[in-house]
C-alpha positions in Angstrom: 0.6 2.2 24.0 1.8 -1.2 22.7 1.6 -1.6 18.9 2.1 -4.8 17.0 3.1 -4.5 13.3 2.4 -7.8 11.5 4.8 -8.1 8.5 8.2 -6.5 9.0 10.3 -7.4 5.9 13.1 -4.9 5.0 12.3 -1.7 3.0 8.7 -2.6 3.3 5.5 -1.1 4.7 6.1 -2.7 8.1 9.4 -1.1 8.8 8.3 2.2 7.5 5.3 2.1 9.9 7.8 1.4 12.8 9.9 4.5 11.8 6.7 6.6 11.7 5.7 5.5 15.2 9.2 6.0 16.5 9.2 9.5 15.1 5.9 10.3 16.8 7.0 8.9 20.2 4.9 7.4 22.9 4.7 3.9 21.5 6.2 0.5 22.4 6.7 -1.1 19.0 6.5 -4.8 18.5 6.8 -6.7 15.2 6.2 -10.2 13.8 6.8 -12.0 10.6 6.8 -15.6 9.1 10.4 -15.2 8.2 13.3 -15.4 10.6 15.3 -13.3 8.3 12.8 -10.4 8.0 14.8 -7.2 8.4 12.6 -6.0 11.2 13.9 -8.6 13.6 17.2 -6.7 13.6 15.8 -3.2 13.4 16.3 -1.2 16.6 12.9 0.6 16.1 11.3 -2.6 17.5 11.3 -3.4 21.2 10.7 -7.1 20.6 9.8 -9.3 17.5 8.4 -12.7 17.0 8.5 -15.3 14.2 5.0 -16.7 13.5 4.0 -20.1 12.2 2.9 -19.7 8.5 0.4 -22.5 8.6 -1.4 -21.3 11.7 -0.9 -17.6 11.2 -4.0 -16.0 12.8 -3.8 -18.3 15.9 -0.1 -17.5 16.3 -0.7 -13.8 15.8 -3.5 -13.7 18.5 -1.3 -15.6 20.9 1.7 -13.3 20.5 -0.5 -10.3 20.8 -1.9 -11.7 24.1 1.6 -12.5 25.3 2.9 -8.9 24.5 -0.2 -7.2 25.9 -0.9 -5.5 22.5 -3.3 -2.6 22.3 -3.2 -1.8 18.6 -2.5 -4.1 15.6 -1.4 -2.8 12.2 -0.8 -4.8 9.0 2.7 -4.4 7.6 2.0 -6.2 4.3 -0.9 -6.6 1.8 -1.6 -10.3 2.5 -1.4 -9.7 6.2 -4.0 -7.0 5.9 -6.4 -9.3 4.1 -5.9 -12.1 6.7 -6.5 -9.7 9.6 -9.5 -8.2 7.9 -11.1 -11.6 7.5 -10.6 -12.3 11.2 -11.3 -8.8 12.6 -14.0 -10.0 15.0 -11.5 -12.3 16.8 -9.1 -9.5 17.4 -11.9 -7.2 18.6 -12.9 -10.0 21.0 -9.3 -9.9 22.3 -9.8 -6.1 23.0 -7.2 -5.3 20.3 -7.8 -2.2 18.1 -7.1 -2.9 14.4 -5.9 0.1 12.5 -6.9 -0.5 8.9 -9.7 0.1 6.5 -13.1 -1.6 6.7 -13.5 -5.2 5.4 -15.7 -4.1 2.4 -13.1 -1.6 1.1 -10.3 -4.2 1.6 -12.2 -6.7 -0.4 -13.2 -4.4 -3.2 -9.9 -2.7 -3.6 -8.0 -5.9 -3.4 -9.4 -6.9 -6.8 -8.4 -4.4 -9.4 -11.1 -5.2 -12.0 -14.0 -4.9 -9.5 -12.5 -1.7 -8.0 -12.0 0.1 -11.3 -15.4 -1.0 -12.5 -16.9 0.6 -9.4 -15.0 3.8 -10.0 -16.1 4.0 -13.6 -19.7 3.6 -12.5 -19.2 6.6 -10.2 -18.0 8.7 -13.1 -14.3 8.8 -12.1 -11.8 8.9 -15.0 -9.8 5.6 -15.1 -7.6 3.8 -17.6 -9.5 1.3 -19.7 -9.4 -1.9 -17.6 -10.4 -5.4 -18.6 -10.4 -8.7 -16.6 -8.7 -11.5 -18.7 -9.8 -15.1 -18.4 -7.9 -16.1 -21.5 -5.4 -14.4 -23.8 -8.3 -14.2 -26.3 -10.0 -11.7 -24.1 -7.4 -9.1 -25.2 -8.9 -9.0 -28.7 -9.8 -5.4 -29.6 -7.9 -3.9 -26.5 -5.9 -0.9 -27.6 -2.1 -1.0 -27.3 0.1 -0.2 -25.6 -1.2 -1.5 -22.3 -0.1 -2.9 -18.9 -0.7 -6.5 -18.0 -0.7 -7.2 -14.3 -2.4 -9.5 -11.7 -5.9 -8.6 -10.5 -4.7 -9.1 -6.9 -1.4 -8.8 -5.0 0.6 -6.6 -7.5 2.0 -4.3 -4.8 5.5 -3.0 -5.5 4.9 -3.6 -9.3 5.2 -7.4 -8.9 4.4 -9.2 -12.2 3.6 -5.9 -13.9 4.4 -5.9 -17.6 4.4 -3.3 -20.4 2.9 -4.7 -23.7 3.5 -2.7 -26.9 1.8 -5.2 -29.2 -1.2 -7.6 -28.9 1.4 -10.5 -29.2 3.3 -9.2 -26.2 0.1 -8.7 -24.2 -1.1 -12.3 -24.9 2.3 -13.6 -23.9 2.3 -11.9 -20.6 -1.4 -12.9 -20.0 -0.5 -16.5 -20.6 2.5 -16.3 -18.3 0.4 -14.9 -15.4 -2.3 -17.5 -15.9 0.3 -20.3 -16.0 1.6 -19.0 -12.6 -1.9 -19.1 -11.0 -2.7 -15.4 -11.4 -5.8 -13.7 -12.8 -4.6 -11.0 -15.2 -6.0 -7.6 -16.0 -5.2 -5.4 -18.9 -5.0 -1.6 -18.3 -4.4 1.1 -20.9 -0.9 2.6 -20.5 -0.8 6.2 -19.2 2.5 8.0 -20.0 4.5 9.3 -17.1 5.7 12.5 -18.8 3.1 14.8 -17.2 3.8 13.3 -13.7 3.1 10.2 -11.6 1.8 10.7 -8.1 1.3 8.6 -4.9 -1.4 10.0 -2.7 -2.4 9.1 0.8 -6.0 9.8 1.8 -6.8 9.3 5.5 -10.5 8.8 6.2 -12.0 8.4 9.7 -14.4 5.6 10.8 -17.4 7.8 10.1 -16.2 8.2 6.5 -15.1 11.8 6.8 -11.6 12.8 5.4 -9.0 13.8 7.9 -6.5 14.8 5.3 -4.6 13.9 2.2 -1.0 14.2 1.0 0.5 13.9 -2.5 4.0 13.1 -3.6 5.1 13.7 -7.3 7.5 10.9 -8.0 11.0 11.3 -9.2 12.6 8.6 -11.4 16.2 9.8 -11.3 17.1 7.0 -9.0 17.0 3.4 -10.1 15.3 2.5 -6.8 12.1 4.0 -8.1 12.1 2.3 -11.5 10.9 -1.3 -12.0 11.3 -1.4 -15.8 12.0 1.2 -18.5 12.3 1.1 -22.2 11.5 3.0 -25.4 8.5 5.1 -24.6 7.5 3.5 -21.3 8.3 3.4 -17.6 7.0 1.2 -14.9 7.6 2.5 -11.4 8.7 0.4 -8.5 7.3 0.2 -5.0 9.9 2.7 -3.7 8.5 6.1 -4.0 10.5 9.3 -3.6 10.2 12.8 -4.9 8.4 16.1 -4.2 5.7 16.7 -1.6 3.7 19.9 -2.2 0.0 20.9 -2.1 -1.0 19.4 -5.5 -4.6 20.4 -4.8 -6.2 19.1 -7.9 -4.6 15.7 -7.6 -5.6 15.4 -3.9 -9.2 16.4 -4.6 -9.5 13.6 -7.2 -8.0 11.1 -4.7 -10.4 12.3 -1.9 -13.3 11.8 -4.4 -12.1 8.2 -4.9 -11.8 7.6 -1.1 -15.5 8.7 -0.7 -16.6 6.6 -3.7 -15.2 3.4 -2.3 -16.4 4.1 1.2 -13.0 4.4 2.8 -12.9 4.5 6.6 -9.1 4.4 7.1 -5.9 4.6 5.1 -6.1 4.6 1.3 -3.1 4.8 -1.0 -3.7 5.8 -4.6 -1.1 5.8 -7.5 -1.8 7.5 -10.8 -0.6 9.7 -13.6 -1.7 12.9 -15.3 -3.3 11.8 -18.6 -2.7 13.8 -21.9 -6.0 15.6 -21.3 -4.8 16.9 -18.0 -6.9 14.7 -15.7 -5.4 12.7 -12.9 -6.0 9.0 -13.7 -5.5 6.3 -11.0 -3.9 3.0 -11.9 -3.4 1.4 -8.5 -5.5 1.7 -5.3 -4.5 0.0 -2.1 -6.7 0.1 1.1 -3.7 0.4 3.5 -1.0 2.6 4.6 1.8 3.2 2.0 5.5 2.3 2.2 5.9 6.0 1.6 4.3 6.6 5.0 7.6 7.6 6.7 8.3 10.2 4.0 4.9 11.6 4.8 5.6 11.5 8.5 8.9 13.4 7.9 6.8 16.0 6.0 4.5 16.4 9.1 1.7 14.2 7.9 2.0 11.3 10.3 -1.1 9.5 9.3 -0.5 6.4 11.4 0.0 8.4 14.6 -3.1 10.4 13.8 -5.3 7.4 13.1 -4.2 5.5 16.2 -4.9 8.4 18.4 -8.3 9.0 16.8 -9.6 5.5 17.0 -8.2 4.8 20.5 -9.3 8.3 21.8 -6.0 8.7 23.5 -3.5 11.5 23.4 -3.6 14.9 21.8 -4.6 14.7 18.1 -1.5 15.6 16.0 -1.5 18.0 13.1 -1.6 16.8 9.5 0.1 19.9 8.0 3.0 19.4 5.6 6.5 20.8 5.1 6.9 21.0 1.3 10.1 19.8 -0.3 11.9 16.8 -1.7 11.9 13.5 0.1 14.4 10.8 -0.8 15.0 7.2 0.1 17.9 4.7 0.1 18.7 1.3 1.5 20.1 0.2 4.8 22.3 -2.8 5.5 22.7 -4.9 8.7 24.5 -8.0 9.9 23.5 -10.9 12.2 25.3 -14.0 13.2 22.1 -16.0 13.6 18.6 -15.7 12.1 15.6 -15.4 14.4 13.4 -18.5 14.4 10.1 -19.6 16.0 10.6 -19.9 19.7 
């Protein structure tokens, strides 16, 4: 089966998907990116890669998929996921199977204020979350809090800890000045544990399985920012994979509440009252997906085989233990450019 991964920057979702498919076996793996220096171009897990025209992205992606004879398309980045979702009918007309969540879930979960408002209406415990149009909208919001963009904050990009109202208004102004729509979210301490959970739902809405990793912050790779009384995690998760049944049950409830029909990645912490409280929900595979595949939960392989009705359905059982990550280096004499 020929799979195209759209978005293959280094240490990112795209390259982790490639490693998961290589581990499963039975796939010819292609990749593409708008950058000629994306790490995936020099990654031996890919059979061939292409550089796409940024200004005509969907047209270029369809052309390269046709040229490579692609069967399955997977987004390797958050922006790529949204673009593919908006043009899903075109890829379906090309007889290409898209492996991602449905368009409604992508739209809802891609805007944090709308997503968390929906969860609150369904009775799911969440940190207090407020959409900010101006710094003045922070009046009365309890400190400390997190200020972050309503969209595209994957990997903790532009995520700030605010200890005082003055700090919060400063970060809010900064995001607005940089074309972002900020949200404020109550800060949940990390002392009782931070988790990243993958919930894989099938096209009929049923849940195939879930897996939880309790994050370790002993490595600097996993920490975006840290100070007196706070910690903001980075996009590089590592730590302990075990049953964590209560946390997984809450994550599965969230998947059902948003109407997930594919991969859903949920990050959250255990609040002082003992409840698991989500603070980030992304309707896509996680950059932790290869760690999960190493543990026996190869969600990408499972989902592809299910939706394409090909091959024996793999198991989603897990091998408990500690799963760690590092960085790889490579060298090239010449960058890859658009052919």
